[in-house]
PyMOL commands that place a pseudoatom at each C-alpha (Angstrom):
pseudoatom trace, name=CA, resn=MET, resi=1, chain=A, elem=C, hetatm=0, pos=[37.503, 31.917, 27.730]
pseudoatom trace, name=CA, resn=ARG, resi=2, chain=A, elem=C, hetatm=0, pos=[35.216, 33.268, 24.835]
pseudoatom trace, name=CA, resn=ALA, resi=3, chain=A, elem=C, hetatm=0, pos=[37.558, 32.449, 22.033]
pseudoatom trace, name=CA, resn=ALA, resi=4, chain=A, elem=C, hetatm=0, pos=[37.183, 28.558, 23.401]
pseudoatom trace, name=CA, resn=ALA, resi=5, chain=A, elem=C, hetatm=0, pos=[33.414, 29.031, 23.551]
pseudoatom trace, name=CA, resn=ARG, resi=6, chain=A, elem=C, hetatm=0, pos=[33.093, 30.483, 19.857]
pseudoatom trace, name=CA, resn=ALA, resi=7, chain=A, elem=C, hetatm=0, pos=[35.656, 27.647, 18.574]
pseudoatom trace, name=CA, resn=PHE, resi=8, chain=A, elem=C, hetatm=0, pos=[32.959, 24.927, 20.978]
pseudoatom trace, name=CA, resn=ASN, resi=9, chain=A, elem=C, hetatm=0, pos=[30.201, 26.261, 19.276]
pseudoatom trace, name=CA, resn=ASP, resi=10, chain=A, elem=C, hetatm=0, pos=[31.769, 26.496, 15.690]
pseudoatom trace, name=CA, resn=MET, resi=11, chain=A, elem=C, hetatm=0, pos=[32.426, 23.018, 16.237]
pseudoatom trace, name=CA, resn=GLN, resi=12, chain=A, elem=C, hetatm=0, pos=[28.872, 21.905, 17.447]
pseudoatom trace, name=CA, resn=ALA, resi=13, chain=A, elem=C, hetatm=0, pos=[27.923, 23.857, 14.206]
pseudoatom trace, name=CA, resn=ARG, resi=14, chain=A, elem=C, hetatm=0, pos=[29.810, 21.685, 11.650]
pseudoatom trace, name=CA, resn=ILE, resi=15, chain=A, elem=C, hetatm=0, pos=[28.893, 18.697, 13.371]
pseudoatom trace, name=CA, resn=ALA, resi=16, chain=A, elem=C, hetatm=0, pos=[25.050, 19.223, 13.245]
pseudoatom trace, name=CA, resn=GLN, resi=17, chain=A, elem=C, hetatm=0, pos=[25.807, 20.309, 9.589]
pseudoatom trace, name=CA, resn=PHE, resi=18, chain=A, elem=C, hetatm=0, pos=[27.598, 16.752, 8.584]
pseudoatom trace, name=CA, resn=GLU, resi=19, chain=A, elem=C, hetatm=0, pos=[25.490, 15.410, 10.571]
pseudoatom trace, name=CA, resn=ALA, resi=20, chain=A, elem=C, hetatm=0, pos=[22.272, 16.868, 8.555]
pseudoatom trace, name=CA, resn=GLU, resi=21, chain=A, elem=C, hetatm=0, pos=[24.552, 16.454, 5.269]
pseudoatom trace, name=CA, resn=ARG, resi=22, chain=A, elem=C, hetatm=0, pos=[24.822, 12.608, 5.953]
pseudoatom trace, name=CA, resn=LEU, resi=23, chain=A, elem=C, hetatm=0, pos=[21.270, 12.264, 7.017]
pseudoatom trace, name=CA, resn=ARG, resi=24, chain=A, elem=C, hetatm=0, pos=[20.439, 13.282, 3.918]
pseudoatom trace, name=CA, resn=THR, resi=25, chain=A, elem=C, hetatm=0, pos=[22.528, 11.446, 1.519]
pseudoatom trace, name=CA, resn=LEU, resi=26, chain=A, elem=C, hetatm=0, pos=[20.992, 8.166, 3.088]
pseudoatom trace, name=CA, resn=ALA, resi=27, chain=A, elem=C, hetatm=0, pos=[17.735, 9.387, 2.513]
pseudoatom trace, name=CA, resn=ALA, resi=28, chain=A, elem=C, hetatm=0, pos=[18.665, 9.843, -1.094]
pseudoatom trace, name=CA, resn=VAL, resi=29, chain=A, elem=C, hetatm=0, pos=[20.279, 6.771, -1.683]
pseudoatom trace, name=CA, resn=GLY, resi=30, chain=A, elem=C, hetatm=0, pos=[17.388, 4.788, -0.278]
pseudoatom trace, name=CA, resn=HIS, resi=31, chain=A, elem=C, hetatm=0, pos=[15.001, 6.881, -2.427]
pseudoatom trace, name=CA, resn=ASP, resi=32, chain=A, elem=C, hetatm=0, pos=[16.886, 6.712, -5.591]
pseudoatom trace, name=CA, resn=LEU, resi=33, chain=A, elem=C, hetatm=0, pos=[17.301, 2.389, -5.287]
pseudoatom trace, name=CA, resn=ARG, resi=34, chain=A, elem=C, hetatm=0, pos=[13.827, 2.505, -5.684]
pseudoatom trace, name=CA, resn=THR, resi=35, chain=A, elem=C, hetatm=0, pos=[13.312, 2.368, -8.724]
pseudoatom trace, name=CA, resn=PRO, resi=36, chain=A, elem=C, hetatm=0, pos=[16.357, -0.181, -10.252]
pseudoatom trace, name=CA, resn=ILE, resi=37, chain=A, elem=C, hetatm=0, pos=[14.951, -2.505, -7.593]
pseudoatom trace, name=CA, resn=THR, resi=38, chain=A, elem=C, hetatm=0, pos=[11.696, -2.258, -8.975]
pseudoatom trace, name=CA, resn=SER, resi=39, chain=A, elem=C, hetatm=0, pos=[12.622, -2.342, -12.338]
pseudoatom trace, name=CA, resn=LEU, resi=40, chain=A, elem=C, hetatm=0, pos=[14.908, -5.651, -12.137]
pseudoatom trace, name=CA, resn=ARG, resi=41, chain=A, elem=C, hetatm=0, pos=[11.979, -7.271, -9.515]
pseudoatom trace, name=CA, resn=ILE, resi=42, chain=A, elem=C, hetatm=0, pos=[9.706, -7.173, -12.769]
pseudoatom trace, name=CA, resn=ARG, resi=43, chain=A, elem=C, hetatm=0, pos=[12.429, -8.841, -15.012]
pseudoatom trace, name=CA, resn=ALA, resi=44, chain=A, elem=C, hetatm=0, pos=[12.926, -11.092, -12.438]
pseudoatom trace, name=CA, resn=GLU, resi=45, chain=A, elem=C, hetatm=0, pos=[8.998, -11.680, -12.586]
pseudoatom trace, name=CA, resn=MET, resi=46, chain=A, elem=C, hetatm=0, pos=[9.298, -13.001, -16.276]
pseudoatom trace, name=CA, resn=LEU, resi=47, chain=A, elem=C, hetatm=0, pos=[12.173, -15.611, -15.465]
pseudoatom trace, name=CA, resn=ASP, resi=48, chain=A, elem=C, hetatm=0, pos=[11.230, -19.397, -14.696]
pseudoatom trace, name=CA, resn=GLU, resi=49, chain=A, elem=C, hetatm=0, pos=[10.227, -19.822, -11.207]
pseudoatom trace, name=CA, resn=ALA, resi=50, chain=A, elem=C, hetatm=0, pos=[13.376, -21.659, -10.197]
pseudoatom trace, name=CA, resn=GLU, resi=51, chain=A, elem=C, hetatm=0, pos=[15.576, -19.158, -11.806]
pseudoatom trace, name=CA, resn=GLY, resi=52, chain=A, elem=C, hetatm=0, pos=[13.639, -15.788, -10.284]
pseudoatom trace, name=CA, resn=GLU, resi=53, chain=A, elem=C, hetatm=0, pos=[12.421, -16.623, -7.065]
pseudoatom trace, name=CA, resn=PRO, resi=54, chain=A, elem=C, hetatm=0, pos=[16.220, -16.623, -6.048]
pseudoatom trace, name=CA, resn=MET, resi=55, chain=A, elem=C, hetatm=0, pos=[16.350, -12.992, -7.297]
pseudoatom trace, name=CA, resn=ILE, resi=56, chain=A, elem=C, hetatm=0, pos=[12.810, -12.264, -6.057]
pseudoatom trace, name=CA, resn=ARG, resi=57, chain=A, elem=C, hetatm=0, pos=[13.490, -12.844, -2.741]
pseudoatom trace, name=CA, resn=THR, resi=58, chain=A, elem=C, hetatm=0, pos=[17.227, -10.509, -2.645]
pseudoatom trace, name=CA, resn=LEU, resi=59, chain=A, elem=C, hetatm=0, pos=[15.687, -7.980, -4.469]
pseudoatom trace, name=CA, resn=ASP, resi=60, chain=A, elem=C, hetatm=0, pos=[12.786, -7.844, -2.269]
pseudoatom trace, name=CA, resn=GLU, resi=61, chain=A, elem=C, hetatm=0, pos=[15.408, -7.992, 0.635]
pseudoatom trace, name=CA, resn=MET, resi=62, chain=A, elem=C, hetatm=0, pos=[17.256, -4.676, -0.950]
pseudoatom trace, name=CA, resn=ALA, resi=63, chain=A, elem=C, hetatm=0, pos=[13.945, -3.083, -1.085]
pseudoatom trace, name=CA, resn=VAL, resi=64, chain=A, elem=C, hetatm=0, pos=[13.155, -3.320, 2.324]
pseudoatom trace, name=CA, resn=MET, resi=65, chain=A, elem=C, hetatm=0, pos=[17.153, -2.122, 2.909]
pseudoatom trace, name=CA, resn=ALA, resi=66, chain=A, elem=C, hetatm=0, pos=[16.413, 1.396, 0.710]
pseudoatom trace, name=CA, resn=GLU, resi=67, chain=A, elem=C, hetatm=0, pos=[13.117, 1.621, 2.193]
pseudoatom trace, name=CA, resn=GLY, resi=68, chain=A, elem=C, hetatm=0, pos=[15.072, 1.433, 5.982]
pseudoatom trace, name=CA, resn=LEU, resi=69, chain=A, elem=C, hetatm=0, pos=[17.669, 3.900, 4.958]
pseudoatom trace, name=CA, resn=VAL, resi=70, chain=A, elem=C, hetatm=0, pos=[14.797, 6.310, 4.071]
pseudoatom trace, name=CA, resn=SER, resi=71, chain=A, elem=C, hetatm=0, pos=[13.305, 5.855, 7.277]
pseudoatom trace, name=CA, resn=PHE, resi=72, chain=A, elem=C, hetatm=0, pos=[16.542, 5.832, 9.621]
pseudoatom trace, name=CA, resn=ALA, resi=73, chain=A, elem=C, hetatm=0, pos=[17.804, 9.318, 7.681]
pseudoatom trace, name=CA, resn=ARG, resi=74, chain=A, elem=C, hetatm=0, pos=[13.883, 10.791, 8.568]
pseudoatom trace, name=CA, resn=SER, resi=75, chain=A, elem=C, hetatm=0, pos=[13.602, 9.085, 12.028]
pseudoatom trace, name=CA, resn=GLY, resi=76, chain=A, elem=C, hetatm=0, pos=[13.349, 11.626, 14.618]
pseudoatom trace, name=CA, resn=HIS, resi=77, chain=A, elem=C, hetatm=0, pos=[13.209, 14.431, 12.310]
pseudoatom trace, name=CA, resn=GLU, resi=78, chain=A, elem=C, hetatm=0, pos=[9.856, 14.685, 10.655]
pseudoatom trace, name=CA, resn=ALA, resi=79, chain=A, elem=C, hetatm=0, pos=[7.940, 17.963, 10.693]
pseudoatom trace, name=CA, resn=GLU, resi=80, chain=A, elem=C, hetatm=0, pos=[4.958, 15.699, 13.268]
pseudoatom trace, name=CA, resn=PRO, resi=81, chain=A, elem=C, hetatm=0, pos=[3.664, 18.723, 15.964]
pseudoatom trace, name=CA, resn=VAL, resi=82, chain=A, elem=C, hetatm=0, pos=[4.659, 17.833, 19.447]
pseudoatom trace, name=CA, resn=ALA, resi=83, chain=A, elem=C, hetatm=0, pos=[1.623, 17.190, 21.447]
pseudoatom trace, name=CA, resn=GLU, resi=84, chain=A, elem=C, hetatm=0, pos=[0.113, 15.661, 24.820]
pseudoatom trace, name=CA, resn=VAL, resi=85, chain=A, elem=C, hetatm=0, pos=[0.795, 12.150, 24.343]
pseudoatom trace, name=CA, resn=ASP, resi=86, chain=A, elem=C, hetatm=0, pos=[-0.976, 9.494, 26.864]
pseudoatom trace, name=CA, resn=LEU, resi=87, chain=A, elem=C, hetatm=0, pos=[0.426, 6.275, 26.639]
pseudoatom trace, name=CA, resn=ALA, resi=88, chain=A, elem=C, hetatm=0, pos=[-2.191, 3.931, 27.861]
pseudoatom trace, name=CA, resn=PRO, resi=89, chain=A, elem=C, hetatm=0, pos=[-4.287, 3.955, 25.426]
pseudoatom trace, name=CA, resn=LEU, resi=90, chain=A, elem=C, hetatm=0, pos=[-1.442, 4.362, 22.705]
pseudoatom trace, name=CA, resn=LEU, resi=91, chain=A, elem=C, hetatm=0, pos=[0.396, 1.265, 24.005]
pseudoatom trace, name=CA, resn=ALA, resi=92, chain=A, elem=C, hetatm=0, pos=[-3.388, -0.544, 24.171]
pseudoatom trace, name=CA, resn=ARG, resi=93, chain=A, elem=C, hetatm=0, pos=[-3.841, 0.211, 20.678]
pseudoatom trace, name=CA, resn=LEU, resi=94, chain=A, elem=C, hetatm=0, pos=[-0.658, -1.200, 19.266]
pseudoatom trace, name=CA, resn=CYS, resi=95, chain=A, elem=C, hetatm=0, pos=[-0.990, -4.258, 21.224]
pseudoatom trace, name=CA, resn=ASP, resi=96, chain=A, elem=C, hetatm=0, pos=[-4.488, -4.940, 20.125]
pseudoatom trace, name=CA, resn=GLU, resi=97, chain=A, elem=C, hetatm=0, pos=[-3.077, -4.238, 16.332]
pseudoatom trace, name=CA, resn=ARG, resi=98, chain=A, elem=C, hetatm=0, pos=[-0.769, -6.736, 16.509]
pseudoatom trace, name=CA, resn=GLY, resi=99, chain=A, elem=C, hetatm=0, pos=[-1.420, -9.634, 18.873]
pseudoatom trace, name=CA, resn=ALA, resi=100, chain=A, elem=C, hetatm=0, pos=[0.537, -8.338, 21.966]
pseudoatom trace, name=CA, resn=VAL, resi=101, chain=A, elem=C, hetatm=0, pos=[-0.408, -8.973, 25.950]
pseudoatom trace, name=CA, resn=CYS, resi=102, chain=A, elem=C, hetatm=0, pos=[-0.675, -4.975, 26.896]
pseudoatom trace, name=CA, resn=GLU, resi=103, chain=A, elem=C, hetatm=0, pos=[-0.590, -5.555, 31.389]
pseudoatom trace, name=CA, resn=GLY, resi=104, chain=A, elem=C, hetatm=0, pos=[-2.141, -2.007, 31.863]
pseudoatom trace, name=CA, resn=GLY, resi=105, chain=A, elem=C, hetatm=0, pos=[-0.670, 0.686, 34.327]
pseudoatom trace, name=CA, resn=SER, resi=106, chain=A, elem=C, hetatm=0, pos=[-0.706, 4.385, 34.192]
pseudoatom trace, name=CA, resn=ALA, resi=107, chain=A, elem=C, hetatm=0, pos=[1.574, 7.457, 33.691]
pseudoatom trace, name=CA, resn=PRO, resi=108, chain=A, elem=C, hetatm=0, pos=[1.059, 11.203, 33.217]
pseudoatom trace, name=CA, resn=PRO, resi=109, chain=A, elem=C, hetatm=0, pos=[0.944, 12.234, 29.628]
pseudoatom trace, name=CA, resn=VAL, resi=110, chain=A, elem=C, hetatm=0, pos=[4.642, 12.692, 28.254]
pseudoatom trace, name=CA, resn=ARG, resi=111, chain=A, elem=C, hetatm=0, pos=[5.181, 15.802, 25.270]
pseudoatom trace, name=CA, resn=GLY, resi=112, chain=A, elem=C, hetatm=0, pos=[5.967, 14.207, 21.697]
pseudoatom trace, name=CA, resn=ARG, resi=113, chain=A, elem=C, hetatm=0, pos=[5.187, 13.244, 18.321]
pseudoatom trace, name=CA, resn=PRO, resi=114, chain=A, elem=C, hetatm=0, pos=[2.479, 10.740, 18.597]
pseudoatom trace, name=CA, resn=VAL, resi=115, chain=A, elem=C, hetatm=0, pos=[2.615, 8.786, 15.226]
pseudoatom trace, name=CA, resn=ALA, resi=116, chain=A, elem=C, hetatm=0, pos=[6.719, 8.931, 15.441]
pseudoatom trace, name=CA, resn=LEU, resi=117, chain=A, elem=C, hetatm=0, pos=[6.322, 7.503, 19.224]
pseudoatom trace, name=CA, resn=SER, resi=118, chain=A, elem=C, hetatm=0, pos=[3.850, 5.119, 17.782]
pseudoatom trace, name=CA, resn=ARG, resi=119, chain=A, elem=C, hetatm=0, pos=[5.912, 3.786, 15.445]
pseudoatom trace, name=CA, resn=ALA, resi=120, chain=A, elem=C, hetatm=0, pos=[8.785, 3.228, 17.977]
pseudoatom trace, name=CA, resn=PHE, resi=121, chain=A, elem=C, hetatm=0, pos=[6.874, 1.135, 20.349]
pseudoatom trace, name=CA, resn=GLY, resi=122, chain=A, elem=C, hetatm=0, pos=[5.154, -0.596, 17.568]
pseudoatom trace, name=CA, resn=ASN, resi=123, chain=A, elem=C, hetatm=0, pos=[8.823, -1.545, 16.506]
pseudoatom trace, name=CA, resn=LEU, resi=124, chain=A, elem=C, hetatm=0, pos=[9.466, -3.118, 20.081]
pseudoatom trace, name=CA, resn=ILE, resi=125, chain=A, elem=C, hetatm=0, pos=[6.261, -5.428, 19.882]
pseudoatom trace, name=CA, resn=ASP, resi=126, chain=A, elem=C, hetatm=0, pos=[7.116, -6.340, 16.292]
pseudoatom trace, name=CA, resn=ASN, resi=127, chain=A, elem=C, hetatm=0, pos=[10.910, -7.358, 17.725]
pseudoatom trace, name=CA, resn=ALA, resi=128, chain=A, elem=C, hetatm=0, pos=[9.509, -8.943, 20.714]
pseudoatom trace, name=CA, resn=ILE, resi=129, chain=A, elem=C, hetatm=0, pos=[6.936, -11.118, 18.482]
pseudoatom trace, name=CA, resn=ARG, resi=130, chain=A, elem=C, hetatm=0, pos=[9.055, -12.179, 15.430]
pseudoatom trace, name=CA, resn=TYR, resi=131, chain=A, elem=C, hetatm=0, pos=[12.151, -12.861, 18.042]
pseudoatom trace, name=CA, resn=GLY, resi=132, chain=A, elem=C, hetatm=0, pos=[10.492, -13.797, 21.119]
pseudoatom trace, name=CA, resn=GLY, resi=133, chain=A, elem=C, hetatm=0, pos=[7.817, -15.282, 19.952]
pseudoatom trace, name=CA, resn=SER, resi=134, chain=A, elem=C, hetatm=0, pos=[5.224, -13.091, 22.229]
pseudoatom trace, name=CA, resn=ALA, resi=135, chain=A, elem=C, hetatm=0, pos=[5.200, -9.546, 23.864]
pseudoatom trace, name=CA, resn=ARG, resi=136, chain=A, elem=C, hetatm=0, pos=[3.657, -7.927, 27.324]
pseudoatom trace, name=CA, resn=VAL, resi=137, chain=A, elem=C, hetatm=0, pos=[4.141, -4.611, 27.579]
pseudoatom trace, name=CA, resn=GLN, resi=138, chain=A, elem=C, hetatm=0, pos=[3.823, -2.492, 30.912]
pseudoatom trace, name=CA, resn=LEU, resi=139, chain=A, elem=C, hetatm=0, pos=[3.692, 1.450, 31.680]
pseudoatom trace, name=CA, resn=THR, resi=140, chain=A, elem=C, hetatm=0, pos=[4.896, 2.706, 35.121]
pseudoatom trace, name=CA, resn=GLN, resi=141, chain=A, elem=C, hetatm=0, pos=[6.269, 6.063, 36.346]
pseudoatom trace, name=CA, resn=GLU, resi=142, chain=A, elem=C, hetatm=0, pos=[9.290, 6.179, 38.340]
pseudoatom trace, name=CA, resn=GLY, resi=143, chain=A, elem=C, hetatm=0, pos=[9.897, 10.049, 39.517]
pseudoatom trace, name=CA, resn=GLU, resi=144, chain=A, elem=C, hetatm=0, pos=[9.335, 11.884, 36.709]
pseudoatom trace, name=CA, resn=MET, resi=145, chain=A, elem=C, hetatm=0, pos=[9.795, 9.875, 34.115]
pseudoatom trace, name=CA, resn=ALA, resi=146, chain=A, elem=C, hetatm=0, pos=[7.673, 7.103, 32.142]
pseudoatom trace, name=CA, resn=VAL, resi=147, chain=A, elem=C, hetatm=0, pos=[8.731, 3.568, 31.608]
pseudoatom trace, name=CA, resn=VAL, resi=148, chain=A, elem=C, hetatm=0, pos=[7.457, 1.219, 29.651]
pseudoatom trace, name=CA, resn=ARG, resi=149, chain=A, elem=C, hetatm=0, pos=[8.470, -2.380, 29.606]
pseudoatom trace, name=CA, resn=ILE, resi=150, chain=A, elem=C, hetatm=0, pos=[8.155, -4.741, 26.842]
pseudoatom trace, name=CA, resn=LEU, resi=151, chain=A, elem=C, hetatm=0, pos=[8.853, -8.633, 27.679]
pseudoatom trace, name=CA, resn=ASP, resi=152, chain=A, elem=C, hetatm=0, pos=[9.298, -11.393, 25.423]
pseudoatom trace, name=CA, resn=ASP, resi=153, chain=A, elem=C, hetatm=0, pos=[9.910, -15.112, 25.959]
pseudoatom trace, name=CA, resn=GLY, resi=154, chain=A, elem=C, hetatm=0, pos=[12.914, -15.762, 23.524]
pseudoatom trace, name=CA, resn=PRO, resi=155, chain=A, elem=C, hetatm=0, pos=[16.181, -16.936, 23.859]
pseudoatom trace, name=CA, resn=GLY, resi=156, chain=A, elem=C, hetatm=0, pos=[17.277, -13.687, 25.008]
pseudoatom trace, name=CA, resn=ILE, resi=157, chain=A, elem=C, hetatm=0, pos=[20.767, -11.790, 23.338]
pseudoatom trace, name=CA, resn=GLU, resi=158, chain=A, elem=C, hetatm=0, pos=[24.106, -12.269, 24.482]
pseudoatom trace, name=CA, resn=ALA, resi=159, chain=A, elem=C, hetatm=0, pos=[25.324, -9.750, 27.088]
pseudoatom trace, name=CA, resn=ALA, resi=160, chain=A, elem=C, hetatm=0, pos=[28.220, -8.791, 24.664]
pseudoatom trace, name=CA, resn=ARG, resi=161, chain=A, elem=C, hetatm=0, pos=[25.953, -8.069, 22.123]
pseudoatom trace, name=CA, resn=LEU, resi=162, chain=A, elem=C, hetatm=0, pos=[23.161, -6.154, 23.800]
pseudoatom trace, name=CA, resn=GLU, resi=163, chain=A, elem=C, hetatm=0, pos=[24.573, -2.812, 22.928]
pseudoatom trace, name=CA, resn=GLY, resi=164, chain=A, elem=C, hetatm=0, pos=[25.340, -3.353, 19.632]
pseudoatom trace, name=CA, resn=MET, resi=165, chain=A, elem=C, hetatm=0, pos=[22.035, -4.287, 18.783]
pseudoatom trace, name=CA, resn=PHE, resi=166, chain=A, elem=C, hetatm=0, pos=[21.164, -0.579, 18.204]
pseudoatom trace, name=CA, resn=GLU, resi=167, chain=A, elem=C, hetatm=0, pos=[23.654, -0.358, 14.822]
pseudoatom trace, name=CA, resn=PRO, resi=168, chain=A, elem=C, hetatm=0, pos=[22.361, -0.441, 11.709]
pseudoatom trace, name=CA, resn=PHE, resi=169, chain=A, elem=C, hetatm=0, pos=[21.871, -3.324, 9.780]
pseudoatom trace, name=CA, resn=VAL, resi=170, chain=A, elem=C, hetatm=0, pos=[22.303, -5.498, 13.459]
pseudoatom trace, name=CA, resn=ARG, resi=171, chain=A, elem=C, hetatm=0, pos=[19.259, -7.990, 14.212]
pseudoatom trace, name=CA, resn=GLY, resi=172, chain=A, elem=C, hetatm=0, pos=[18.780, -10.448, 16.810]
pseudoatom trace, name=CA, resn=GLU, resi=173, chain=A, elem=C, hetatm=0, pos=[19.103, -13.712, 14.795]
pseudoatom trace, name=CA, resn=GLN, resi=174, chain=A, elem=C, hetatm=0, pos=[21.888, -14.280, 11.827]
pseudoatom trace, name=CA, resn=SER, resi=175, chain=A, elem=C, hetatm=0, pos=[19.721, -15.271, 9.653]
pseudoatom trace, name=CA, resn=ARG, resi=176, chain=A, elem=C, hetatm=0, pos=[19.178, -12.996, 6.728]
pseudoatom trace, name=CA, resn=SER, resi=177, chain=A, elem=C, hetatm=0, pos=[15.487, -14.690, 5.770]
pseudoatom trace, name=CA, resn=GLN, resi=178, chain=A, elem=C, hetatm=0, pos=[12.895, -12.999, 4.387]
pseudoatom trace, name=CA, resn=ASP, resi=179, chain=A, elem=C, hetatm=0, pos=[10.783, -14.443, 6.280]
pseudoatom trace, name=CA, resn=THR, resi=180, chain=A, elem=C, hetatm=0, pos=[11.757, -12.596, 9.497]
pseudoatom trace, name=CA, resn=GLY, resi=181, chain=A, elem=C, hetatm=0, pos=[11.559, -9.473, 7.816]
pseudoatom trace, name=CA, resn=GLY, resi=182, chain=A, elem=C, hetatm=0, pos=[13.329, -6.436, 7.999]
pseudoatom trace, name=CA, resn=ALA, resi=183, chain=A, elem=C, hetatm=0, pos=[17.074, -4.996, 7.562]
pseudoatom trace, name=CA, resn=GLY, resi=184, chain=A, elem=C, hetatm=0, pos=[18.140, -4.286, 10.890]
pseudoatom trace, name=CA, resn=LEU, resi=185, chain=A, elem=C, hetatm=0, pos=[17.039, -0.603, 11.084]
pseudoatom trace, name=CA, resn=GLY, resi=186, chain=A, elem=C, hetatm=0, pos=[14.446, -1.140, 13.330]
pseudoatom trace, name=CA, resn=LEU, resi=187, chain=A, elem=C, hetatm=0, pos=[16.307, -0.559, 16.790]
pseudoatom trace, name=CA, resn=SER, resi=188, chain=A, elem=C, hetatm=0, pos=[18.132, 2.252, 15.239]
pseudoatom trace, name=CA, resn=ILE, resi=189, chain=A, elem=C, hetatm=0, pos=[15.276, 4.081, 14.312]
pseudoatom trace, name=CA, resn=THR, resi=190, chain=A, elem=C, hetatm=0, pos=[13.297, 3.105, 17.698]
pseudoatom trace, name=CA, resn=ARG, resi=191, chain=A, elem=C, hetatm=0, pos=[16.229, 4.398, 19.375]
pseudoatom trace, name=CA, resn=THR, resi=192, chain=A, elem=C, hetatm=0, pos=[16.837, 7.964, 17.249]
pseudoatom trace, name=CA, resn=ILE, resi=193, chain=A, elem=C, hetatm=0, pos=[12.911, 8.498, 17.994]
pseudoatom trace, name=CA, resn=LEU, resi=194, chain=A, elem=C, hetatm=0, pos=[13.140, 8.080, 21.685]
pseudoatom trace, name=CA, resn=ARG, resi=195, chain=A, elem=C, hetatm=0, pos=[16.316, 10.310, 22.064]
pseudoatom trace, name=CA, resn=ALA, resi=196, chain=A, elem=C, hetatm=0, pos=[15.010, 12.940, 19.681]
pseudoatom trace, name=CA, resn=HIS, resi=197, chain=A, elem=C, hetatm=0, pos=[12.131, 13.138, 22.328]
pseudoatom trace, name=CA, resn=GLY, resi=198, chain=A, elem=C, hetatm=0, pos=[14.833, 13.317, 25.593]
pseudoatom trace, name=CA, resn=GLY, resi=199, chain=A, elem=C, hetatm=0, pos=[14.069, 9.529, 26.314]
pseudoatom trace, name=CA, resn=GLU, resi=200, chain=A, elem=C, hetatm=0, pos=[16.164, 6.511, 26.291]
pseudoatom trace, name=CA, resn=ILE, resi=201, chain=A, elem=C, hetatm=0, pos=[15.998, 2.777, 25.757]
pseudoatom trace, name=CA, resn=GLU, resi=202, chain=A, elem=C, hetatm=0, pos=[17.609, -0.264, 27.447]
pseudoatom trace, name=CA, resn=LEU, resi=203, chain=A, elem=C, hetatm=0, pos=[18.236, -4.008, 26.447]
pseudoatom trace, name=CA, resn=SER, resi=204, chain=A, elem=C, hetatm=0, pos=[18.575, -6.806, 28.984]
pseudoatom trace, name=CA, resn=ASN, resi=205, chain=A, elem=C, hetatm=0, pos=[17.973, -10.417, 29.642]
pseudoatom trace, name=CA, resn=ARG, resi=206, chain=A, elem=C, hetatm=0, pos=[15.246, -11.578, 32.230]
pseudoatom trace, name=CA, resn=GLU, resi=207, chain=A, elem=C, hetatm=0, pos=[16.606, -13.912, 34.812]
pseudoatom trace, name=CA, resn=SER, resi=208, chain=A, elem=C, hetatm=0, pos=[13.402, -15.614, 33.922]
pseudoatom trace, name=CA, resn=GLY, resi=209, chain=A, elem=C, hetatm=0, pos=[14.335, -15.795, 30.242]
pseudoatom trace, name=CA, resn=GLY, resi=210, chain=A, elem=C, hetatm=0, pos=[13.446, -14.091, 27.663]
pseudoatom trace, name=CA, resn=LEU, resi=211, chain=A, elem=C, hetatm=0, pos=[14.033, -10.175, 26.843]
pseudoatom trace, name=CA, resn=GLU, resi=212, chain=A, elem=C, hetatm=0, pos=[13.168, -6.700, 28.191]
pseudoatom trace, name=CA, resn=ALA, resi=213, chain=A, elem=C, hetatm=0, pos=[13.662, -3.420, 26.254]
pseudoatom trace, name=CA, resn=ARG, resi=214, chain=A, elem=C, hetatm=0, pos=[13.330, -0.746, 28.767]
pseudoatom trace, name=CA, resn=VAL, resi=215, chain=A, elem=C, hetatm=0, pos=[12.163, 2.883, 27.730]
pseudoatom trace, name=CA, resn=THR, resi=216, chain=A, elem=C, hetatm=0, pos=[11.898, 5.748, 30.071]
pseudoatom trace, name=CA, resn=LEU, resi=217, chain=A, elem=C, hetatm=0, pos=[10.456, 9.486, 28.533]
pseudoatom trace, name=CA, resn=PRO, resi=218, chain=A, elem=C, hetatm=0, pos=[10.577, 12.506, 30.691]
pseudoatom trace, name=CA, resn=LEU, resi=219, chain=A, elem=C, hetatm=0, pos=[6.911, 13.549, 31.687]
pseudoatom trace, name=CA, resn=GLY, resi=220, chain=A, elem=C, hetatm=0, pos=[5.091, 16.590, 29.882]
for i in range(1, 220): cmd.bond("trace and resi %d" % i, "trace and resi %d" % (i + 1))
show_as sticks, trace
zoom trace
């Protein structure tokens, strides 16, 4: 039994080390891509508009992806200290900054990293507005959990694709247009942050139309 326990612990340690190495590699790749992308963009700006604009759009997409790699590698692993976080004013502020509707509600504080949680909920509100046209945010308490719902009025997502939306570089719409922004890392980063706080997130299509992102976080 002891040998099995030691083997299991060794395996967990190796997995943790592998994951740390993977995240460091992702961050390094994203960081190292910044300089050549910037250099190429400067050169593209010197070309005629007809020739340079498509190159600039492509390079801008590459820059977003590079920044996304760095953010994804760092998400949930920042050195930001843990504190008591009151979700009601945090959500109200995020809604006010983005023109979303905060429908109020209350829940006891959670323990977490305020900046990281702001980023996670900000990503969800941004997605609702970008792909669903609007965002409504609700806060409730269910047992020992704070529950945040972000609702939009968009077309929703095919049921078979819902879980896959959390995979890196997957987006809710098929277009790679820079107008809709992002490299498809927002939901991956969001789930990483929430799970680092002991929370979880689920996506579902509402019967009345639109998408619901349901976040649960343990109360402090």
